[in-house]
C-alpha positions as CSV (number, residue, x, y, z in Angstrom):
1,X,21.3,-101.2,12.9
2,X,22.0,-104.9,12.8
3,X,19.5,-107.7,13.5
4,X,21.3,-108.5,16.8
5,X,21.1,-104.9,18.0
6,X,17.4,-104.8,17.2
7,X,16.8,-108.1,19.1
8,X,18.7,-106.7,22.1
9,X,16.4,-103.6,22.1
10,X,13.3,-105.9,21.7
11,X,14.4,-108.1,24.6
12,X,15.1,-105.1,26.8
13,X,11.6,-103.7,26.2
14,X,10.0,-107.0,26.7
15,X,11.8,-107.5,30.0
16,X,10.4,-104.2,31.2
17,X,6.8,-105.2,30.1
18,X,7.0,-108.8,31.3
19,X,9.8,-108.8,34.0
20,X,9.1,-112.4,35.0
21,X,9.8,-113.7,31.5
22,X,13.0,-114.5,29.6
23,X,12.3,-113.1,26.1
24,X,15.8,-114.3,24.8
25,X,14.4,-117.8,24.9
26,X,11.7,-117.1,22.4
27,X,11.7,-119.1,19.1
28,X,11.8,-116.8,16.0
29,X,8.4,-117.9,14.9
30,X,6.7,-118.0,18.4
31,X,3.9,-115.6,19.0
32,X,5.3,-113.2,21.5
33,X,2.1,-112.0,23.0
34,X,0.9,-115.6,23.7
35,X,4.3,-116.8,24.9
36,X,4.8,-113.9,27.4
37,X,1.1,-113.4,28.2
38,X,1.1,-109.8,27.0
39,X,-2.2,-108.1,26.9
40,X,-3.3,-105.5,24.3
41,X,-2.3,-102.6,26.6
42,X,1.2,-104.0,27.1
43,X,1.5,-104.7,23.3
44,X,0.6,-101.1,22.6
45,X,3.3,-100.0,25.1
46,X,5.8,-102.4,23.4
47,X,5.2,-100.7,20.0
48,X,5.5,-97.2,21.5
49,X,8.7,-98.1,23.2
50,X,10.1,-99.6,19.9
51,X,9.4,-96.2,18.3
52,X,11.1,-94.3,21.2
53,X,14.2,-96.6,21.2
54,X,14.7,-97.1,17.5
55,X,12.9,-94.1,15.9
56,X,10.8,-96.4,13.7
57,X,7.2,-95.4,13.5
58,X,4.9,-98.4,13.4
59,X,1.3,-97.5,12.3
60,X,-1.4,-99.2,14.3
61,X,-2.6,-100.9,11.1
62,X,0.7,-102.9,11.0
63,X,0.4,-104.2,14.6
64,X,-1.5,-107.3,13.5
65,X,1.3,-108.5,11.2
66,X,3.9,-108.2,14.0
67,X,3.4,-111.2,16.2
68,X,6.7,-113.1,16.2
69,X,10.3,-112.1,16.9
70,X,11.2,-112.8,13.2
71,X,8.3,-110.6,11.9
72,X,9.2,-107.7,14.2
73,X,12.9,-107.9,13.4
74,X,12.2,-108.0,9.6
75,X,9.8,-105.1,9.8
76,X,12.2,-103.0,11.9
77,X,15.2,-103.8,9.6
78,X,13.1,-102.8,6.5
79,X,11.9,-99.5,8.1
80,X,15.0,-98.4,10.1
81,X,16.8,-95.3,8.8
């Protein structure tokens, strides 16, 4: 899976969680939760949906290091099969 494909999946999930937002306008180093006003419940749903869509299991202990688009994409690229 390419970086662009991963970003498209991320944007699709974020549009479902925060439909009033435009996640494609996020800067790579911008905190997604703050920028899109995502609470902890929505953040959990985001990680669950990433697992469902991409098959990448993200342990809860890793959630804290996945705050920006760049961090999430790097993580998913490193852990994708």
